[in-house]
C-alpha positions in Angstrom: 0.0 0.0 0.0 1.3 3.5 -0.9 2.5 5.6 2.0 0.3 8.4 3.1 1.9 11.7 1.9 1.1 13.2 5.3 3.3 10.7 7.0 6.3 11.2 4.7 9.6 12.7 5.7 10.8 16.0 4.3 13.1 14.2 1.8 10.3 11.9 0.7 7.9 14.8 0.2 10.6 16.6 -1.9 11.2 13.6 -4.1 7.4 13.2 -4.5 7.0 16.8 -5.6 9.9 16.5 -8.0 8.3 13.4 -9.5 5.0 15.2 -9.9 6.6 18.2 -11.6 8.8 15.9 -13.7 5.7 14.0 -14.9 4.0 17.2 -16.0 7.1 18.5 -17.9 7.8 15.0 -19.4 4.3 15.1 -20.9 4.6 18.8 -22.0 8.1 18.4 -23.6 7.1 15.2 -25.3 4.4 17.2 -27.0 6.7 20.1 -27.9 8.8 18.5 -30.5 10.1 19.9 -33.8 6.8 19.2 -35.5 4.9 21.1 -32.8 7.0 24.3 -33.6 6.3 24.0 -37.4 2.6 23.1 -36.8 2.0 26.2 -34.6 3.8 28.5 -37.1 1.9 27.3 -40.1 -1.5 27.5 -38.4 -0.8 31.0 -37.1 0.2 32.2 -40.5 -3.0 30.8 -42.0 -5.5 31.7 -39.3 -3.7 34.8 -37.8 -5.2 35.9 -34.5 -8.1 33.4 -34.8 -5.7 30.6 -34.1 -6.0 31.8 -30.5 -9.5 30.3 -30.5 -8.1 27.0 -31.8 -5.6 26.9 -28.9 -8.3 27.8 -26.3 -10.6 25.1 -27.6 -7.8 22.5 -27.8 -6.7 23.3 -24.2 -10.2 22.4 -22.9 -10.3 19.2 -24.9 -6.7 18.3 -24.0 -7.5 18.6 -20.3 -10.6 16.5 -20.6 -8.6 13.7 -22.4 -5.6 13.8 -20.1 -7.6 13.9 -16.9 -9.4 10.7 -18.0 -6.2 8.9 -18.8 -4.1 9.9 -15.8 -6.9 9.4 -13.2 -7.7 5.8 -14.4 -4.0 4.9 -14.6 -3.5 6.1 -11.1 -6.6 4.4 -9.6 -6.1 1.1 -11.4 -2.3 1.2 -10.9 -1.9 -0.2 -14.4 -0.3 1.1 -17.6 -2.3 2.0 -20.6 -1.7 -1.4 -22.4 -2.7 -3.4 -19.3 -6.0 -1.4 -19.0 -6.7 -1.9 -22.7 -6.1 -5.7 -22.4 -8.5 -5.9 -19.5 -11.2 -4.0 -21.5 -10.7 -6.2 -24.5 -8.2 -9.1 -24.5 -5.5 -8.5 -27.1 -6.2 -4.7 -27.5 -3.3 -3.8 -25.3 -0.9 -5.7 -27.6 -2.3 -3.8 -30.6 -2.0 -0.5 -28.8 1.6 -1.3 -27.8 2.6 -2.1 -31.4 1.0 1.1 -32.7 2.8 3.1 -29.9 6.2 1.6 -30.6 5.9 2.1 -34.4 4.7 5.6 -34.0 7.3 6.4 -31.2 10.1 5.0 -33.3 9.3 6.9 -36.4 8.7 10.2 -34.6 11.9 9.6 -32.6 13.8 9.5 -35.9 12.2 12.9 -36.6 13.0 14.2 -33.1 16.7 13.1 -33.4 16.8 14.8 -36.9 15.2 18.0 -35.5 17.8 18.1 -32.7 20.6 17.6 -35.2 19.2 20.5 -37.3 19.0 22.5 -34.1 22.7 22.0 -33.4 23.4 23.0 -37.1 21.6 26.3 -36.7 23.1 27.0 -33.3 26.7 25.9 -33.9 27.0 25.2 -37.6 28.0 21.6 -37.2 26.8 18.7 -39.4 23.2 17.7 -38.4 24.3 14.0 -38.2 27.0 14.8 -35.8 24.5 17.0 -33.8 22.1 14.0 -33.8 24.8 11.7 -32.4 25.7 14.2 -29.7 22.1 14.6 -28.8 21.6 10.8 -28.6 24.7 10.5 -26.4 23.2 13.0 -23.9 19.8 11.3 -23.9 21.4 7.9 -23.4 23.5 9.3 -20.5 20.2 10.2 -18.7 19.2 6.5 -18.7 22.6 5.0 -17.8 22.1 6.0 -14.2 20.2 3.8 -11.8 18.3 6.9 -10.8 17.2 7.4 -14.4 13.7 8.5 -13.4 15.0 11.3 -11.2 17.5 12.4 -13.8 14.8 12.5 -16.5 12.6 14.6 -14.2 15.3 17.2 -13.7 16.4 17.4 -17.4 12.9 17.8 -18.8 12.0 20.4 -16.2 15.1 22.6 -16.7 15.1 22.3 -20.5 11.4 22.9 -20.6 11.9 26.1 -18.6 14.7 27.1 -21.0 12.4 26.6 -24.0 9.7 28.8 -22.4 12.3 31.6 -21.9 13.6 31.4 -25.4 10.2 31.6 -27.1 9.1 34.3 -24.6 12.0 36.4 -25.6 11.2 36.1 -29.3 7.6 36.8 -28.6 8.4 40.1 -26.8 10.8 41.2 -29.6 8.2 40.5 -32.3 5.7 42.9 -30.6 2.5 41.0 -31.4 -1.0 42.6 -31.3 -1.9 41.0 -27.9 -5.3 42.7 -27.7 -6.3 41.4 -31.1 -5.1 37.9 -30.2 -7.2 37.9 -26.9 -10.3 39.2 -28.8 -10.1 36.6 -31.5 -9.4 33.8 -29.0 -13.1 34.3 -28.0 -14.6 35.7 -31.2 -12.7 34.2 -34.1 -13.1 35.4 -37.7 -12.7 31.9 -38.9 -13.6 28.5 -37.2 -11.3 25.7 -38.3 -12.4 22.4 -36.7 -9.7 20.5 -38.5 -7.0 22.7 -36.9 -8.6 22.1 -33.4 -8.5 18.3 -33.9 -4.9 18.4 -35.3 -3.7 20.5 -32.3 -5.4 18.2 -29.8 -3.7 15.2 -31.6 -0.4 17.0 -31.5 -0.7 17.7 -27.7 -2.2 14.5 -26.3 -2.2 12.2 -29.3 -0.1 9.0 -29.7 2.0 8.1 -26.8 2.2 11.7 -25.4 -0.6 11.7 -22.8 0.6 8.4 -21.4 4.2 9.6 -20.8 3.4 11.5 -17.6 0.8 9.0 -16.4 3.3 6.1 -16.7 6.0 8.2 -15.0 3.8 8.7 -12.0 3.3 4.9 -11.7 7.0 4.4 -11.8 7.5 7.0 -9.1 4.9 5.1 -6.9 2.3 7.8 -7.1 -1.0 6.0 -7.6 -4.2 4.9 -5.8 -7.4 6.8 -5.0 -5.7 8.9 -2.3 -3.3 10.4 -5.0 -6.2 11.6 -7.2 -6.0 15.3 -6.2 -2.2 15.4 -6.9 -2.6 13.5 -10.2 -5.4 15.8 -11.3 -3.3 19.0 -10.6 -0.2 17.5 -12.3 -2.3 16.4 -15.3 -3.6 19.9 -15.8 -0.2 21.4 -15.2 1.3 19.3 -18.0 -1.4 20.6 -20.5 -0.9 24.2 -19.3 2.9 24.0 -19.7 2.6 22.7 -23.3 -0.1 25.2 -24.0 1.9 28.1 -22.6 4.7 27.2 -25.0 2.2 27.1 -27.9 0.6 30.5 -26.9 4.0 32.2 -26.7 5.0 30.8 -30.1 1.6 31.8 -31.5 2.1 35.4 -30.4 5.7 35.4 -31.7 4.5 34.3 -35.1 1.6 36.7 -35.0 3.9 39.6 -34.4 6.0 38.6 -37.4 3.2 38.1 -39.9 1.2 41.1 -38.6 4.3 43.2 -39.6 3.7 42.0 -43.2 6.6 39.5 -43.2 6.2 36.0 -44.8 7.4 32.8 -43.3 9.8 30.5 -45.1 7.7 27.5 -46.2 10.7 25.2 -45.9 11.3 26.2 -42.2 8.5 28.5 -41.0 9.5 28.4 -37.3 13.1 29.3 -38.0 12.0 32.3 -40.1 9.9 33.6 -37.1 13.0 33.7 -34.9 15.1 35.3 -37.7 12.6 37.9 -38.6 12.1 38.8 -35.0 15.7 38.9 -33.7 18.0 38.7 -36.7 21.1 36.5 -36.6 20.8 36.1 -32.8 17.2 34.9 -33.4 18.4 32.2 -35.8 20.9 30.9 -33.2 18.2 31.0 -30.5 16.0 29.0 -32.9 18.7 26.4 -33.1 18.8 26.1 -29.4 15.0 26.0 -29.1 14.8 23.3 -31.8 17.6 21.3 -30.1 15.8 21.5 -26.7 12.5 20.5 -28.3 14.2 17.6 -30.1 16.1 16.1 -27.1 13.2 16.3 -24.7 10.9 14.7 -27.2 13.6 12.0 -27.8 13.7 11.3 -24.1 9.9 11.3 -23.8 9.2 9.1 -26.8 11.9 6.5 -25.9 10.8 6.3 -22.2 7.0 6.0 -23.0 7.3 3.7 -26.0 9.3 1.2 -23.9 6.9 1.6 -21.0 4.2 0.1 -23.3 6.4 -3.1 -23.6 7.4 -3.5 -19.9 4.4 -5.5 -18.8 4.7 -8.1 -21.6 7.9 -9.8 -20.3 9.7 -9.6 -17.0 13.1 -9.3 -18.8 11.9 -6.1 -20.5 10.8 -4.8 -17.2 14.0 -5.7 -15.4 16.2 -4.2 -18.1 13.9 -1.4 -19.3 16.7 1.2 -19.2 18.7 -0.8 -21.7 15.7 -1.1 -23.9 15.3 2.7 -23.8 19.0 3.1 -24.7 18.6 0.6 -27.6 15.5 2.5 -28.8 17.4 5.8 -28.9 20.4 4.1 -30.6 18.3 2.5 -33.3 16.5 5.8 -34.0 19.9 7.6 -34.3 21.4 5.0 -36.6 18.4 5.2 -38.9 18.6 8.9 -39.1 22.4 9.1 -39.6 22.6 6.3 -42.3 19.2 6.4 -43.9 17.8 9.9 -43.3 14.3 10.7 -42.4 13.0 7.2 -43.2 10.1 8.6 -45.2 8.2 5.3 -45.5 8.3 4.7 -41.7 7.2 8.3 -41.1 4.3 8.0 -43.4 3.3 4.7 -41.8 3.6 6.2 -38.3 1.4 9.1 -39.4 -1.2 6.7 -40.6 -1.3 4.6 -37.4 -0.6 7.4 -34.9 -4.0 9.0 -35.5 -5.7 5.8 -34.3 -3.7 5.5 -31.0 -5.6 8.1 -29.0 -9.1 6.9 -30.0 -8.1 3.3 -29.1 -6.4 4.2 -25.8 -8.8 6.9 -24.6 -11.8 4.7 -25.7 -10.5 1.8 -23.6 -9.8 4.2 -20.7 -13.5 5.4 -20.8 -14.7 1.8 -20.7 -12.3 0.9 -17.9 -13.4 3.9 -15.9 -16.7 2.2 -15.3 -15.5 -1.4 -14.7 -15.3 -2.3 -11.0 -12.8 -5.0 -11.8 -10.4 -2.3 -12.9 -11.1 0.8 -10.8 -12.7 -0.9 -7.7 -14.9 1.5 -5.7 -13.7 4.7 -7.6 -16.6 6.7 -9.2 -15.5 8.4 -12.4 -17.1 11.9 -12.9 -19.8 11.8 -15.7 -18.5 15.1 -17.1 -15.1 13.6 -17.6 -16.6 10.7 -19.5 -18.5 13.1 -21.8 -15.3 15.1 -22.4 -13.4 12.0 -23.2 -16.1 10.7 -25.6 -16.0 14.0 -27.5 -12.2 13.7 -27.9 -12.6 10.1 -29.0 -15.1 11.0 -31.7 -13.0 14.0 -33.0 -9.7 12.1 -33.0 -11.4 9.0 -34.7 -12.4 11.4 -37.5 -8.9 12.7 -37.7 -7.4 9.2 -37.6 -9.6 8.1 -40.5 -8.8 11.2 -42.5 -5.1 10.6 -41.9 -5.4 7.0 -43.0 -7.2 8.0 -46.2 -4.4 10.6 -47.1 -1.4 8.6 -45.9 -2.0 5.0 -47.0 -1.9 5.9 -50.7 1.5 7.5 -50.2 2.8 4.1 -49.0 2.1 2.6 -52.4 3.9 5.5 -54.2 7.2 4.9 -52.4 
């Protein structure tokens, strides 16, 4: 039985607090990868101040989705794949395969993004930058205290990313009043953008990263629900803060009549706003986004395999290291692995509907949650997200599968 937080020593309370903050930042920085930066820049250039409404709507849906997932993981004391298997035998294995394929493919992209970041920052070959990044990420998991080390690195690097983007936002002088106004009264309503942003924030493996981290830290059970709830919302708010700051930075640039480079829209935001220094800062921001997403993707993907064999669970750190090494080797010797990325895009859209759908069923099964009573409003929120992301997943399959046959 988990120890009552009120009976913990000062040191134990400190470690618990660090684990809670670390889980929130692990989830947030897993969401904020290189694709997140590009996605936000492109949508802002298209929708201008009305993208604020997209962000606001997505925050509400993100919180609804994540609260469902984290609370049921905490109450059941089981990982996502275990819950899925109890809802429907075999579903957990399907989810795990999807998560690993998606996590591996996106990790190649994250490693590549970090490599491009070092290139913009220091001028070194992206492949060398990718190898250095992988080395740092692997070092985090060599330690027996890998969980604590991960909590610290994602927290501090996440904070650095917020400061970098906040600086560019201030320099770009965005029309904040217009952004606030259009966040509530948009000129254009883009439902597809809302679904896409939700998928980019809590889709795939992302929402499970922090939930699984809390389990590993021993934070679970009905008595931990208040802490889990606060931490869950904190993770969404950190990721959303980064998106809001970047949205305002882009809005300041495009409102001044400047166009973004379609090849690298996020980089042009930093450069337009702060010149050569801005470009270097973008390199640092891209590297931070890349390495934290590498850590989050590797940790969470392997966490979906740990319950399938005791050897994987016993040596999970080595599996994580192998995951990072494989992603790096593919990027360095093959490139962006276009086929794998397209395949991942096709299956990734189905992960959240499957996992969140199984969570909603589990929330009302006594064999899984015991005497816990799940709030009806959370179930309704979750159902809305399942419907929306199912639509997005089907659309993604329709557009991506044909590309597989053209490669």
